[in-house]
VEXDREN-2710 file (C-alpha; in Angstrom, 1 decimal):
% VEXDREN-2710
k/r/px/py/pz
1/MET/-23.8/-71.3/146.8
2/GLY/-20.3/-69.9/147.2
3/ALA/-19.6/-66.3/148.1
4/GLN/-18.5/-65.4/144.5
5/ALA/-21.6/-67.1/143.0
6/MET/-23.8/-65.3/145.6
7/ARG/-22.3/-62.0/144.7
8/ARG/-22.8/-62.6/141.0
9/HIS/-26.4/-63.6/141.6
10/ASN/-27.1/-60.5/143.7
11/VAL/-25.5/-58.1/141.3
12/ALA/-27.5/-59.5/138.4
13/LEU/-30.7/-59.5/140.5
14/VAL/-30.3/-55.8/141.3
15/MET/-29.4/-54.9/137.7
16/GLU/-32.4/-56.8/136.4
17/LEU/-34.8/-55.1/138.8
18/ILE/-33.4/-51.6/137.8
19/ALA/-33.8/-52.5/134.1
20/ARG/-37.4/-53.7/134.7
21/ASP/-38.7/-51.1/137.1
22/ALA/-36.6/-48.0/136.6
23/PRO/-36.7/-45.4/138.1
24/VAL/-36.4/-47.3/141.4
25/SER/-34.9/-46.4/144.8
26/ARG/-32.5/-48.4/146.9
27/VAL/-35.2/-48.9/149.5
28/GLU/-37.5/-50.4/146.9
29/LEU/-34.7/-52.7/145.7
30/ALA/-34.1/-53.9/149.3
31/LYS/-37.8/-54.7/149.7
32/ARG/-38.0/-56.6/146.4
33/THR/-34.8/-58.6/146.7
34/GLY/-34.9/-59.3/150.4
35/LEU/-31.3/-58.0/150.7
36/THR/-30.2/-55.5/153.4
37/LYS/-30.1/-51.8/152.5
38/ALA/-26.4/-51.8/153.1
39/THR/-25.9/-54.7/150.6
40/VAL/-28.1/-53.0/148.0
41/SER/-26.2/-49.8/148.4
42/ALA/-22.8/-51.6/147.9
43/LEU/-24.1/-53.4/144.8
44/VAL/-25.5/-50.2/143.4
45/ALA/-22.2/-48.5/144.0
46/GLU/-20.4/-51.2/142.1
47/LEU/-22.8/-50.9/139.2
48/SER/-22.6/-47.2/139.2
49/GLY/-18.8/-47.3/139.2
50/ALA/-18.9/-49.4/136.1
51/GLU/-21.3/-46.9/134.4
52/LEU/-24.1/-49.5/134.2
53/VAL/-26.4/-47.7/136.6
54/ARG/-27.0/-44.0/137.3
55/ASP/-28.7/-42.2/140.2
56/LEU/-31.0/-39.4/138.9
57/GLY/-31.3/-38.0/142.4
58/PRO/-34.5/-37.3/144.3
59/GLU/-37.7/-36.6/142.5
60/GLN/-38.7/-33.0/142.5
61/GLY/-41.7/-32.4/144.8
62/GLY/-41.5/-35.8/146.5
63/ALA/-42.7/-36.7/149.9
64/PRO/-41.0/-35.0/152.9
65/GLY/-38.2/-36.8/154.7
66/ARG/-34.9/-38.2/153.4
67/PRO/-35.0/-38.0/149.6
68/ALA/-34.7/-41.4/147.8
69/GLY/-32.5/-41.5/144.7
70/ARG/-34.0/-42.8/141.5
71/LEU/-31.9/-45.5/139.8
72/VAL/-31.9/-46.1/136.1
73/LEU/-29.7/-47.9/133.6
74/ASP/-26.9/-45.4/132.8
75/PRO/-27.7/-43.7/129.5
76/TYR/-24.1/-42.7/129.2
77/GLY/-22.7/-46.2/129.8
78/PRO/-21.7/-48.9/127.4
79/VAL/-23.7/-49.4/124.2
80/ALA/-24.6/-52.3/122.0
81/LEU/-24.3/-52.5/118.3
82/GLY/-26.9/-54.4/116.2
83/LEU/-26.5/-55.6/112.6
84/GLN/-29.2/-57.0/110.3
85/PHE/-28.7/-58.7/107.0
86/GLY/-31.7/-58.6/104.6
87/GLY/-32.0/-59.7/101.0
88/GLY/-31.2/-56.2/99.7
89/HIS/-29.6/-54.4/102.6
90/ILE/-27.4/-54.4/105.6
91/ALA/-28.4/-52.2/108.5
92/GLY/-26.8/-51.3/111.8
93/VAL/-27.8/-49.5/115.0
94/ILE/-26.3/-48.4/118.3
95/LEU/-28.5/-48.7/121.4
96/ASP/-27.8/-47.4/124.9
97/LEU/-28.5/-49.7/127.9
98/SER/-32.2/-48.5/128.0
99/GLY/-32.7/-49.5/124.4
100/ARG/-32.7/-46.0/123.0
101/PRO/-31.2/-45.7/119.5
102/LEU/-28.2/-43.4/119.2
103/ALA/-27.2/-43.9/115.6
104/ARG/-28.3/-45.9/112.6
105/SER/-26.9/-46.8/109.2
106/VAL/-28.4/-48.7/106.2
107/ARG/-26.4/-49.8/103.2
108/ARG/-28.2/-51.1/100.1
109/PHE/-26.5/-54.3/99.0
110/ASP/-27.6/-57.5/97.2
111/VAL/-26.9/-59.8/100.1
112/ALA/-29.1/-62.6/98.6
113/GLY/-27.1/-62.4/95.4
114/ALA/-23.7/-62.7/97.1
115/THR/-21.9/-65.4/98.9
116/ALA/-22.2/-65.3/102.7
117/PRO/-18.5/-64.1/103.2
118/ASP/-19.0/-61.4/100.6
119/GLY/-22.4/-60.4/102.1
120/VAL/-20.8/-60.1/105.6
121/ARG/-17.8/-58.3/104.1
122/ALA/-20.1/-55.7/102.7
123/ALA/-21.1/-54.8/106.3
124/ARG/-17.6/-53.4/107.0
125/PRO/-18.6/-49.7/106.1
126/VAL/-21.6/-50.0/108.4
127/LEU/-19.6/-51.3/111.2
128/ARG/-16.9/-48.7/110.7
129/ARG/-19.4/-45.9/110.7
130/LEU/-21.1/-47.0/113.9
131/PHE/-17.9/-47.7/115.8
132/ASP/-16.7/-44.2/114.8
133/GLU/-20.0/-42.8/116.2
134/ALA/-19.5/-44.7/119.5
135/THR/-15.8/-43.6/119.7
136/THR/-16.6/-40.0/119.1
137/ALA/-19.2/-40.1/121.8
138/GLY/-16.7/-41.7/124.2
139/ARG/-18.8/-44.9/124.5
140/LEU/-17.5/-48.5/125.1
141/VAL/-19.2/-51.1/122.9
142/ALA/-20.4/-54.1/124.9
143/GLY/-20.8/-56.4/121.8
144/VAL/-22.3/-56.9/118.4
145/GLY/-25.7/-58.6/117.8
146/ILE/-26.7/-60.0/114.5
147/ALA/-30.2/-60.7/113.1
148/VAL/-30.8/-62.7/109.9
149/GLY/-34.0/-64.0/108.2
150/GLY/-33.7/-67.6/109.2
151/THR/-32.8/-69.8/112.1
152/VAL/-29.8/-70.1/114.4
153/SER/-28.7/-73.4/115.7
154/GLY/-25.5/-74.6/117.2
155/GLY/-23.7/-71.4/116.3
156/THR/-24.6/-71.6/112.6
157/VAL/-27.3/-69.7/110.6
158/SER/-29.6/-71.1/107.9
159/ALA/-31.2/-68.2/106.1
160/PRO/-33.0/-69.5/102.9
161/PRO/-34.0/-65.9/101.8
162/LEU/-30.2/-65.1/101.7
163/GLY/-29.1/-68.4/100.3
164/TRP/-27.2/-69.1/103.5
165/ARG/-26.9/-72.7/104.6
166/ALA/-25.1/-73.6/107.9
167/VAL/-23.1/-70.3/107.9
168/ASP/-21.0/-69.4/110.9
169/VAL/-22.0/-65.7/110.7
170/ARG/-20.5/-65.0/114.1
171/ALA/-17.1/-66.0/112.9
172/LEU/-17.5/-64.0/109.7
173/VAL/-18.5/-60.8/111.6
174/ALA/-15.7/-61.4/114.1
175/ALA/-13.2/-61.5/111.2
176/GLU/-14.6/-58.1/109.9
177/LEU/-14.2/-56.6/113.4
178/ARG/-10.6/-57.8/113.5
179/ALA/-10.1/-56.2/110.1
180/LEU/-11.2/-52.9/111.6
181/ASP/-8.7/-53.5/114.5
182/LEU/-11.6/-54.2/116.9
183/HIS/-10.8/-57.2/119.1
184/GLY/-12.3/-59.1/122.0
185/LEU/-16.0/-58.1/121.4
186/ASP/-18.8/-60.6/122.0
187/VAL/-20.7/-61.4/118.9
188/VAL/-24.2/-63.0/119.2
189/ALA/-26.6/-64.1/116.5
190/SER/-30.3/-64.7/116.3
191/GLY/-33.1/-65.2/113.8
192/GLU/-34.8/-62.0/112.8
193/VAL/-38.2/-63.1/114.3
194/ALA/-36.6/-64.0/117.7
195/ALA/-34.8/-60.7/117.6
196/ALA/-37.9/-58.7/116.8
197/ALA/-39.8/-60.5/119.6
198/LEU/-37.1/-59.5/122.0
199/ALA/-37.2/-55.9/121.0
200/GLU/-41.0/-55.9/121.4
201/TYR/-40.6/-57.4/124.8
202/GLN/-38.0/-54.8/125.8
203/ALA/-40.4/-52.1/124.5
204/GLY/-43.0/-53.2/127.0
205/ALA/-44.9/-56.2/125.6
206/ALA/-44.0/-58.3/128.7
207/ARG/-47.6/-59.3/129.3
208/ASP/-48.2/-60.7/125.8
209/TRP/-47.4/-64.2/124.8
210/LEU/-46.4/-64.7/121.1
211/TYR/-44.9/-62.7/118.3
212/VAL/-45.7/-63.5/114.7
213/GLY/-44.1/-61.8/111.8
214/GLY/-40.8/-61.1/110.1
215/GLU/-39.3/-59.2/107.2
216/GLU/-37.7/-62.0/105.2
217/VAL/-39.6/-64.9/106.7
218/VAL/-42.9/-65.6/108.5
219/GLY/-42.0/-66.9/111.9
220/LEU/-43.2/-67.0/115.5
221/ALA/-41.3/-66.5/118.8
222/ALA/-42.2/-66.2/122.5
223/LEU/-42.0/-62.6/123.6
224/ASP/-40.5/-63.5/126.9
225/PRO/-36.8/-64.3/126.3
226/SER/-36.7/-66.7/129.1
227/VAL/-39.0/-69.0/127.1
228/ARG/-37.0/-70.7/124.4
229/LEU/-39.7/-70.9/121.7
230/PHE/-39.3/-69.9/118.1
231/GLY/-39.9/-71.4/114.7
232/ASP/-40.5/-70.9/111.0
233/LEU/-44.2/-70.6/110.6
234/GLY/-43.8/-70.1/106.9
235/HIS/-43.4/-73.8/106.3
236/VAL/-46.4/-74.9/108.2
237/PRO/-48.8/-76.6/105.6
238/VAL/-52.1/-74.7/105.4
239/ARG/-53.4/-76.1/102.1
240/ARG/-53.5/-79.9/101.5
241/ARG/-53.2/-79.7/97.7
242/GLY/-51.6/-76.3/97.7
243/ALA/-48.7/-74.8/95.7
244/PRO/-45.3/-76.6/95.8
245/CYS/-42.8/-75.0/98.1
246/PRO/-39.0/-74.9/97.7
247/CYS/-38.7/-76.7/101.1
248/GLY/-40.2/-79.8/99.4
249/GLY/-43.6/-79.5/100.9
250/ARG/-46.9/-78.3/99.5
251/GLY/-49.3/-75.6/100.6
252/CYS/-46.9/-74.0/103.0
253/LEU/-48.0/-70.7/104.5
254/ASP/-45.1/-68.9/102.8
255/GLN/-46.7/-69.7/99.4
256/TYR/-49.7/-67.5/100.5
257/ALA/-48.4/-65.0/103.1
258/GLY/-44.7/-64.7/102.0
259/ARG/-43.6/-61.5/100.4
260/ALA/-43.0/-63.0/96.9
261/ALA/-46.2/-65.0/96.9
262/MET/-48.3/-62.1/98.0
263/ALA/-46.7/-59.8/95.4
264/SER/-47.3/-62.4/92.6
265/ALA/-50.9/-62.9/93.6
266/ALA/-51.4/-59.1/93.6
267/GLY/-49.7/-58.6/90.2
268/VAL/-47.1/-56.2/91.6
269/ASP/-43.3/-56.2/91.4
270/ASP/-41.4/-57.7/94.3
271/PRO/-38.1/-55.8/94.3
272/GLY/-37.2/-57.0/97.8
273/VAL/-37.3/-53.4/99.1
274/ALA/-35.8/-52.7/102.4
275/ARG/-38.4/-51.1/104.7
276/LEU/-35.5/-50.1/106.9
277/ALA/-34.4/-47.8/104.1
278/GLY/-37.7/-46.1/104.3
279/VAL/-39.1/-47.7/101.1
280/GLU/-42.7/-48.8/101.1
281/GLU/-43.4/-52.3/99.8
282/PRO/-45.3/-52.0/96.5
283/LEU/-48.0/-54.4/97.7
284/ALA/-48.6/-52.3/100.8
285/ALA/-48.9/-49.2/98.5
286/ALA/-51.4/-51.1/96.3
287/VAL/-53.4/-52.2/99.4
288/ARG/-53.5/-48.6/100.6
289/ALA/-54.8/-47.5/97.2
290/ARG/-57.6/-50.2/97.5
291/ASN/-56.4/-52.0/94.4
292/PRO/-58.9/-54.9/94.0
293/GLN/-56.3/-57.6/93.1
294/ALA/-54.0/-56.5/95.9
295/LEU/-57.0/-56.7/98.4
296/ARG/-57.7/-60.2/97.1
297/ALA/-54.1/-61.2/97.7
298/LEU/-54.2/-59.8/101.2
299/ASP/-57.4/-61.7/102.0
300/ARG/-55.9/-64.9/100.6
301/ALA/-52.8/-64.4/102.9
302/ALA/-55.0/-63.6/105.9
303/GLY/-57.0/-66.8/105.4
304/ALA/-53.8/-68.8/105.2
305/LEU/-52.2/-67.1/108.3
306/ALA/-55.4/-67.7/110.3
307/ASP/-55.3/-71.4/109.4
308/ALA/-51.6/-71.6/110.5
309/LEU/-52.5/-70.0/113.8
310/VAL/-55.2/-72.5/114.7
311/PRO/-52.8/-75.2/115.8
312/VAL/-50.6/-72.6/117.5
313/ARG/-53.5/-71.5/119.5
314/ALA/-54.6/-75.0/120.3
315/LEU/-51.1/-76.0/121.5
316/LEU/-49.9/-72.9/123.3
317/ALA/-53.2/-71.1/124.3
318/PRO/-51.9/-67.5/123.9
319/GLY/-54.1/-64.8/125.1
320/THR/-52.5/-62.2/122.8
321/ILE/-50.5/-62.6/119.6
322/VAL/-48.4/-59.6/118.5
323/LEU/-48.4/-59.2/114.7
324/GLY/-45.2/-57.6/113.5
325/GLY/-42.7/-57.3/110.6
326/ARG/-43.9/-56.7/107.1
327/LEU/-47.3/-58.2/107.9
328/ALA/-47.9/-55.5/110.4
329/ALA/-47.2/-52.9/107.7
330/PHE/-50.5/-53.8/106.0
331/GLY/-52.3/-52.5/109.1
332/GLU/-55.9/-53.1/110.0
333/PRO/-56.9/-54.7/106.6
334/LEU/-54.7/-57.7/107.3
335/ARG/-55.0/-57.8/111.1
336/GLY/-58.8/-57.5/111.0
337/ALA/-59.1/-60.2/108.3
338/VAL/-57.0/-62.6/110.3
339/ALA/-58.9/-61.8/113.6
340/ARG/-62.3/-62.4/112.0
341/ARG/-61.3/-65.9/111.0
342/LEU/-60.2/-66.9/114.5
343/ALA/-62.5/-68.0/117.2
344/PRO/-63.2/-65.3/119.9
345/GLY/-61.0/-65.0/123.0
346/LEU/-57.7/-64.3/121.2
347/THR/-56.4/-60.8/120.8
348/LEU/-54.3/-60.0/117.8
349/ARG/-52.6/-56.7/118.1
350/PRO/-50.1/-54.8/116.0
351/SER/-46.5/-54.5/117.1
352/LYS/-45.3/-51.3/118.8
353/LEU/-42.1/-51.2/116.7
354/GLY/-41.7/-50.6/113.0
355/ALA/-39.3/-51.9/110.4
356/ASP/-36.3/-51.8/112.7
357/ALA/-37.6/-54.2/115.3
358/ALA/-35.3/-57.1/114.4
359/LEU/-32.3/-54.7/114.1
360/ARG/-33.1/-53.3/117.6
361/GLY/-33.5/-56.8/118.9
362/ALA/-30.1/-57.8/117.6
363/ALA/-28.5/-55.1/119.7
364/GLY/-31.0/-55.8/122.5
365/GLY/-29.6/-59.3/122.8
366/VAL/-26.3/-57.8/123.7
367/ILE/-27.9/-55.5/126.3
368/ALA/-29.8/-58.5/127.8
369/ARG/-26.5/-60.3/128.3
370/VAL/-25.0/-57.4/130.2
371/ILE/-28.1/-57.1/132.4
372/ALA/-28.2/-60.8/133.1
373/ASP/-24.5/-60.9/134.1
374/PRO/-23.1/-57.5/134.8
375/LEU/-20.1/-58.9/136.5
376/ALA/-18.9/-60.4/133.2
377/TRP/-18.8/-56.8/131.9
378/ILE/-17.3/-55.3/135.0
379/GLU/-14.6/-57.9/135.3
380/GLY/-13.8/-57.8/131.6
END
C-alpha cells in the first residue's frame, strides 16, 4: 500500500471509530487502531481542521492525571440533506454528522399522479427551503441523499408505487440543484427500505440483523450497511391460489400486507396519506378503535407476513428482525400476531424510528460516505 493510500485508510479508520464510539480519547484510538499516539494526534488534527471532528475537552470529575480529550463528530461541521418521494408527498431533512435532525420540510404533492420529471421538479421548494436553512446556519452541505419506494440498480430507480420505471432520479435531482445555482454536490439514491434500515443501524441497531417494513412497499434489508442485502418482500408469493398481483404473479404478500390491500380488506379509505406529514393512516386509526373488520384485515396481513418470513428465516437465520415503516405503526397487535405464528427463537422488535426513518436514512447515506472517506471531503 502506497503512502497516500495508507494515509487515506488511517484517516478513515480514525473517523469511523470516532463515529462508532464517541466520545473517545486519542489514547483509546491509538489502542484500537494500533497507530502511534503521534500519528493519531496528527490525523485528529486534520479531521478537526476540516470541521469533521471536535474535541469536547476533558470530562468533568475524571480520573486524576493528564486529562484526556473527548472526541466526537463535529456537530457544527458539514451537514447532509435527505429527500424522500412518496405517493402523495415530498419530504426533506437536514442532518448533522451525528445524525441529529436540524431542519425538516414536507410538501404535499401527488407524485404518483405526475411524471417523474414533474415529481422531482416539485421538490424544488423543499430543496430551496433546506439549503436556505443550511446557509443561514453557516453550514456546508456534503451532499443530497434520495429515498424512493422501490429499488435502485445501476443508477436508475424503479418505484412502482410512484409509476417510475428505470428513472435516473439522481440526474433529475442534480438538474434541480443546478436550477437553484447549487453545483458540484454529490447525489446518492437508495430504496426507502434500505434507507430506513441504514437509519435504524445508525440509531443503534448494530446488533440486529434484518429490517422489514417500508412506507410505500414491503421490503427487507440488512441493517449493517456493509452487507449488501435488500429486496422487495412484497412480491414473495404467500398464497398459492391467491389474489392476482400487478407484477404478474398470484398471492404476493403485497396483496395481503400492502397498504391498499389492507385498507380494502378493512373497508376503509386509502387516501395514501403521508405519515411524515403527521397524518394517521385510516386503517391504523380503525385498528386502534378495535374495529372488528380492521382487526380481521390486520390478522390476515400478519399471517401473510409470517409466511413470507419463514423462508427468510430458513435462509438467513436472523436472531432479530426489526419491524419498521407503516407496519410498525400498527404496534403490538400486528407485531404480536406475526410473532405468534413464527417458531420460537426469533425476536421481532419494533423499529426505534418513526415515519421519517427512510428520510433520515437518505441523508444518513451521505454522512456514511463522508465517514468512510473523509479525505474525499477534505480534498474537495
